[in-house]
N, C-alpha and C positions, 0 to 999 in steps of 0.2 A: 504493499499499499503506499509507505514514503516513497519509493520509486517512481510511483505514476504521479503522486502530489509534486516531485522534483521535476518531472518532465512536463507536468501543466505549469509550473512557474515558470520555467525556462521559456515556454511557447509565449506565456503572457509578458515576461519580460521583452521578448523579440518583437512583439505586438507593440509595445509602450514604445520602445525604441523607434520603430519604425513610422511611427506617427509624431516622432520629434524631427524637426529640422536641424537642430543644432547640435547634432551628435556627428562627430567625424567618421569618415570611412575608416580610420584605424581602430577607434574604439568599437565600431561596429565588428570590425575584423577579429577584435579581441573578445567580443561576446560570442560571437559564432565558433570560436574555437575553445571558449570554456563550455558551451553547449556541447560540442563534441566530445571534449573531454570527459564531461559528467556523463556523458552517456555510455563512454567506455567503460567508466568505474562503474557503473550499474548493469552492465550488460553481464549476460551469463558466464562468459570468460574476463573477468575483470583484472587480469594480471597485465593488461597493456597501459593501465592507467598509474599516474603516480598522483595519489592523493594529495601531499603536500603540495605540489605546483599546483593544483585545481585549487586548492584551499587559498593560497596565495593569489592567484588570478582573480578568484572572487573577491577577495578584500580589496585588491588594488582597484577593480573596478567599480567596487562598493565606494570607496573613498573619492573616486575620479566623479561620481555622481552625486555625492552628499550635498554640494552646494546648488547645483543648476537641476539636477533632475531626482526630486525627491521620491517620486514613484518609483523610478527605475531601482533606486537606492533600497527602498521597502523590498522590492521584488529578490535583490539579491540578499537583503539579510534573512528572508524567509527561504530562500535556497541554500545557504548557508547552515541556517537551523534544521533544514531537512536532510542536508549531509551529515552533519551530526547526529542525527536519529537512526540514519542507517549505518553508522560506526566509521564515517569518513573524517 
């Protein structure tokens, strides 16, 4: 169940960012890379992912969004909470 919640949050984050004109292409690339890395971690064969780098990426993006994109920051906080719930 937490994996499904996590995937839903990732989709919602991407939808939120697509509505925002002030997000740089580099940031969008980082979000897509984070999404792919998280999907690897929660896949049936999770040994491909590095949980420490995923958490660091999520933390970094959350800090980037803190001032100008509070909704995106909220999604990243929830994503990090969901990762913690599944032991990452």
